[in-house]
C-alpha positions in Angstrom: 0.0 0.0 0.0 1.2 3.5 -0.6 0.2 6.7 1.0 -1.9 9.0 -1.2 -2.1 12.7 -1.0 -5.3 14.1 0.2 -6.6 15.8 -2.9 -10.3 16.4 -3.6 -11.3 18.7 -6.4 -13.1 21.8 -5.4 -16.7 21.6 -6.7 -17.9 25.0 -5.7 -16.9 28.6 -6.3 -15.2 29.0 -2.9 -12.2 26.8 -3.9 -13.0 24.3 -1.1 -14.5 20.9 -1.8 -18.1 20.5 -0.9 -19.4 18.1 1.7 -20.3 15.3 -0.7 -16.9 15.3 -2.2 -15.2 15.1 1.2 -17.6 12.3 2.3 -17.0 10.3 -1.0 -13.2 10.6 -0.4 -13.6 9.5 3.3 -15.8 6.6 2.3 -13.3 5.4 -0.3 -10.5 5.5 2.3 -12.7 3.7 4.8 -13.5 0.9 2.3 -9.8 0.5 1.6 -9.0 0.2 5.3 -11.7 -2.3 6.0 -10.8 -4.3 2.9 -7.3 -4.7 4.2 -8.2 -5.2 7.9 -11.1 -7.6 7.9 -9.7 -10.5 6.0 -6.6 -10.5 8.2 -8.0 -9.9 11.6 -10.2 -12.6 13.1 -11.3 -10.5 16.0 -12.6 -7.6 13.9 -14.0 -9.8 11.1 -16.0 -11.8 13.7 -17.4 -8.7 15.3 -18.3 -7.1 12.0 -19.9 -10.3 10.6 -22.0 -10.7 13.8 -23.2 -7.1 13.4 -24.3 -7.8 9.8 -21.6 -5.5 8.5 -20.5 -5.6 4.8 -17.9 -3.7 2.7 -20.5 -2.4 0.2 -21.1 0.7 2.2 -23.2 3.2 0.3 -22.6 6.1 2.7 -20.7 7.0 5.8 -23.8 7.1 7.9 -24.3 3.4 7.2 -20.9 2.7 8.7 -21.7 4.7 11.9 -25.1 2.9 12.2 -23.6 -0.6 11.9 -20.1 -0.5 13.3 -19.9 -2.7 16.4 -18.7 -1.3 19.6 -15.7 -3.0 21.2 -15.2 -3.2 25.0 -11.8 -3.0 26.6 -12.1 -6.5 28.0 -12.6 -7.8 24.4 -9.5 -6.1 23.2 -7.3 -7.4 26.0 -7.9 -10.9 24.8 -7.2 -9.9 21.2 -3.9 -8.1 22.0 -2.3 -11.5 22.7 -2.8 -12.4 19.0 -1.6 -10.7 15.8 -4.7 -8.4 15.5 -3.4 -5.4 17.4 -0.1 -5.3 15.5 -1.9 -5.6 12.1 -4.3 -2.8 12.9 -1.5 -0.5 13.9 0.5 -1.3 10.8 -2.5 -0.8 8.5 -3.4 2.5 10.1 0.1 3.7 9.8 0.3 2.8 6.1 -3.2 4.2 5.2 -2.7 7.3 7.4 
């Protein structure tokens, strides 16, 4: 994976991107992160599958409505596996 510059075309006369352009960019980045994370992290993939989550997100609100919460106690058990290291590595690369 390579780090991409944050560049969204301005779609209004102010020179700033409009909200829909920013959200589309964020959704694309979120899909890329989840596509890399979920197949490689049994903890996260299990939680997301149990919540009925899928990668075909149509909008950011759908992510916020469906993303499962994680309790600290659940993460403590996962930290002993490779999940924590993989998440940190992916976040650093996609940053």
